[in-house]
C-alpha positions in Angstrom: 24.4 7.9 51.1 22.7 11.1 50.1 25.7 12.2 48.1 25.7 9.0 46.1 22.0 9.4 45.3 22.5 13.0 44.2 25.5 12.0 42.0 23.4 9.3 40.4 20.5 11.7 39.9 22.8 14.3 38.3 24.4 11.7 36.0 21.0 10.2 35.1 19.6 13.7 34.2 22.7 14.5 32.1 22.4 11.2 30.2 18.7 11.8 29.6 19.3 15.3 28.4 22.0 14.1 26.0 19.7 11.4 24.6 16.8 13.8 24.1 19.0 16.4 22.3 20.4 13.6 20.1 16.9 12.4 19.3 15.6 15.8 18.3 18.7 16.6 16.3 18.4 13.4 14.3 14.7 14.1 13.6 15.6 17.6 12.4 18.3 16.3 10.1 15.9 13.7 8.7 13.4 16.5 7.9 15.9 18.5 6.0 16.5 15.9 3.4 14.6 16.5 0.1 11.7 14.2 -0.6 11.3 13.2 -4.2 8.5 11.0 -5.6 6.5 10.2 -8.7 2.9 11.2 -8.1 0.0 9.5 -10.0 -2.9 11.8 -9.6 -6.6 11.1 -10.5 -8.6 14.3 -9.7 -8.1 16.2 -6.5 -8.9 13.5 -4.0 -5.9 12.5 -2.0 -7.1 9.0 -1.6 -6.7 8.3 -5.3 -3.1 9.6 -5.4 -0.3 7.0 -5.6 3.3 7.8 -4.9 6.4 6.0 -6.0 9.6 6.8 -4.1 13.2 6.2 -5.3 14.2 2.6 -4.6 10.7 1.2 -5.3 9.8 -1.1 -8.2 7.6 0.3 -10.9 5.9 -1.5 -13.8 5.2 0.8 -16.7 4.4 0.9 -20.4 6.0 3.7 -22.5 5.5 5.1 -25.9 8.9 3.7 -27.0 8.2 0.2 -25.6 4.8 -1.3 -26.4 4.7 -3.6 -23.4 5.0 -3.4 -19.7 8.5 -3.3 -18.2 9.3 -3.7 -14.5 12.2 -1.5 -13.3 13.5 0.2 -10.1 13.0 3.9 -9.7 16.5 5.2 -8.9 16.2 9.0 -9.0 14.1 11.9 -10.1 14.7 15.4 -11.3 12.5 18.2 -12.8 12.2 16.5 -16.2 13.2 12.9 -16.1 12.7 9.6 -14.2 16.0 7.7 -13.8 15.3 4.0 -13.7 17.9 1.3 -13.2 17.8 0.4 -16.9 16.1 3.4 -18.6 15.6 7.1 -18.5 12.1 8.4 -19.2 10.1 11.6 -19.4 6.8 11.5 -17.7 5.1 12.4 -21.0 6.5 9.1 -22.5 4.6 7.0 -20.0 1.3 5.5 -21.3 0.3 3.4 -18.3 1.6 2.2 -14.9 0.6 -1.0 -13.2 -0.7 -0.2 -9.7 -2.0 -3.6 -8.5 0.4 -3.8 -5.6 0.7 -0.1 -4.9 -2.9 1.1 -4.7 -4.2 1.0 -1.1 -7.8 0.6 -2.3 -6.8 -2.9 -3.6 -6.0 -4.0 -0.1 -9.6 -3.1 0.9 -11.1 -5.0 -2.0 -8.8 -8.0 -1.3 -9.9 -8.0 2.4 -13.6 -7.8 1.4 -13.2 -10.6 -1.1 -11.4 -12.8 1.5 -14.0 -12.0 4.1 -17.0 -12.9 1.8 -15.4 -16.1 0.6 -14.2 -17.1 4.0 -17.6 -16.4 5.7 -19.5 -18.3 3.0 -17.2 -21.3 3.3 -17.4 -21.3 7.1 -21.1 -21.1 7.2 -21.6 -24.1 4.9 -18.8 -26.0 6.5 -20.0 -25.4 10.1 -23.6 -26.3 9.2 -22.3 -29.6 7.6 -20.2 -30.5 10.7 -23.0 -29.5 13.1 -25.5 -31.8 11.3 -23.0 -34.6 11.1 -22.3 -34.6 14.8 -25.9 -34.0 15.9 -27.9 -36.0 13.3 -25.3 -38.3 11.8 -26.0 -37.2 8.3 -24.8 -34.4 6.0 -27.8 -32.2 5.3 -27.6 -28.4 4.7 -30.7 -26.3 5.4 -32.1 -24.1 2.6 -31.5 -20.8 4.5 -27.9 -21.7 5.2 -27.3 -22.7 1.6 -28.8 -19.4 0.3 -26.7 -17.3 2.7 -23.6 -19.3 1.9 -24.2 -19.0 -1.9 -24.8 -15.3 -1.5 -21.5 -14.7 0.3 -19.5 -17.0 -2.0 -21.1 -15.2 -5.1 -20.2 -11.8 -3.6 -16.7 -12.9 -3.0 -16.3 -14.3 -6.5 -17.8 -11.1 -8.0 -15.3 -8.9 -6.1 -12.3 -10.9 -7.4 -11.9 -9.0 -10.7 -12.7 -5.5 -9.2 -9.1 -4.4 -8.6 -7.4 -1.2 -9.7 -4.9 -2.7 -12.1 -3.6 -0.1 -14.5 -3.3 3.7 -14.2 -3.6 5.0 -17.8 -2.7 8.6 -18.5 -5.5 10.8 -19.8 -6.8 14.3 -19.4 -8.1 13.3 -15.9 -5.1 11.1 -14.9 -1.8 12.9 -14.5 1.8 11.9 -13.7 3.8 14.5 -11.8 7.4 14.6 -10.6 7.5 16.1 -7.1 10.6 17.5 -5.6 10.1 18.8 -2.1 13.1 20.7 -0.6 13.2 22.6 2.7 15.2 25.8 2.6 
């Protein structure tokens, strides 16, 4: 009985060792691959930097084309962006649409939804509460003011999204190629 347990313990330890070695070797191989991305940079703050990796969709406006085009970023090198239907220099880009990519837009969207939802819930719950208790639909002045304030705040936050990243002296586009030697 003790021999069977010791054999199982040795086999289990060997299997665990092989799995751990495999896990670490895969993570080391994953780190050795070069990382390439298009960096949209506004100042030195890392929170205002947006990255586009190969395989992602990018909507841009170039000097050659006077309107926004949506394309897939295929590859990058030191001087060019290779898109599925175009090849661009970073200096040819006038603006990039960042509505879906900018993480600050998620915060603004959540604040907008929170304000609109809270304002709607306050007025709705007050109306339902008065209907069930008093039998008539009557909203108190304080609840109406609070609800109007929350709904107004939510509506005011709707247009405050970061939509377009335009290139200027302050806003830069960089091609970043990170390679581990």
